[in-house]
C-alpha positions in Angstrom: -46.5 -65.9 22.3 -46.5 -62.9 19.8 -48.8 -61.9 17.2 -46.5 -60.3 14.5 -47.2 -58.7 11.0 -50.7 -59.2 10.4 -52.5 -57.5 7.6 -55.9 -57.5 6.2 -56.1 -56.1 2.6 -58.2 -52.8 2.4 -61.1 -54.3 0.7 -61.5 -57.1 3.3 -61.3 -54.3 6.2 -64.4 -53.8 8.4 -65.8 -57.2 7.9 -64.1 -58.9 10.8 -61.7 -60.5 9.3 -59.0 -59.0 11.7 -61.2 -60.3 14.9 -60.9 -63.6 13.3 -57.6 -63.8 12.7 -56.6 -62.7 16.2 -59.3 -65.2 17.5 -57.6 -68.0 15.6 -53.9 -66.9 16.8 -55.3 -66.7 20.5 -57.1 -70.5 20.2 -53.7 -71.6 18.8 -51.5 -69.9 21.2 -53.4 -70.9 24.4 -53.6 -74.4 23.2 -49.7 -74.1 22.9 -49.9 -73.3 26.6 -49.3 -69.7 26.3 -51.0 -67.6 29.1 -50.6 -64.4 27.2 -50.2 -62.9 23.6 -48.0 -59.8 22.9 -48.3 -57.5 20.1 -46.3 -54.1 18.8 -48.3 -51.5 17.0 -47.0 -48.3 15.2 -47.7 -45.3 16.9 -50.1 -43.3 14.9 -51.7 -46.4 13.5 -55.3 -45.8 15.5 -57.3 -48.2 13.6 -55.1 -51.1 14.2 -55.1 -50.3 17.8 -59.0 -49.9 17.8 -59.0 -53.6 16.3 -56.5 -54.7 19.0 -58.0 -53.3 22.2 -61.4 -54.9 20.8 -59.7 -58.1 20.5 -59.0 -57.7 24.3 -55.4 -56.2 24.2 -54.4 -53.7 26.4 -51.2 -51.1 26.5 -48.4 -52.5 28.8 -46.7 -49.2 28.8 -43.6 -50.7 27.2 -42.4 -49.7 23.8 -40.6 -50.9 21.2 -38.2 -49.2 18.6 -39.0 -49.7 14.6 -36.4 -51.4 12.6 -36.1 -47.8 10.9 -34.5 -46.5 14.6 -36.6 -43.5 14.6 -40.3 -44.8 14.9 -41.8 -46.6 18.1 -44.2 -49.2 18.7 -46.4 -49.6 21.6 -46.7 -53.3 23.1 -49.9 -54.5 24.1 -50.9 -57.6 25.6 -54.0 -59.9 25.8 -54.7 -62.6 28.4 -55.3 -65.7 27.3 -57.6 -68.8 29.0 
């Protein structure tokens, strides 16, 4: 399973909304039989990367090219129950 394009409105940030969204998707993915959840975070998006690390994601060492062909994303993975 892959978490793609998650966004939280600025006025809702810092209130646990991101953590709740990630937990809901992780629960759904685990119920669907997934053992791992992946995501890609743009290099330099440190706030998002901190959120994902708090949610249990770790860097895989892999990178993905963004659609603009210039920027890169770091791939992160979270093991599921």
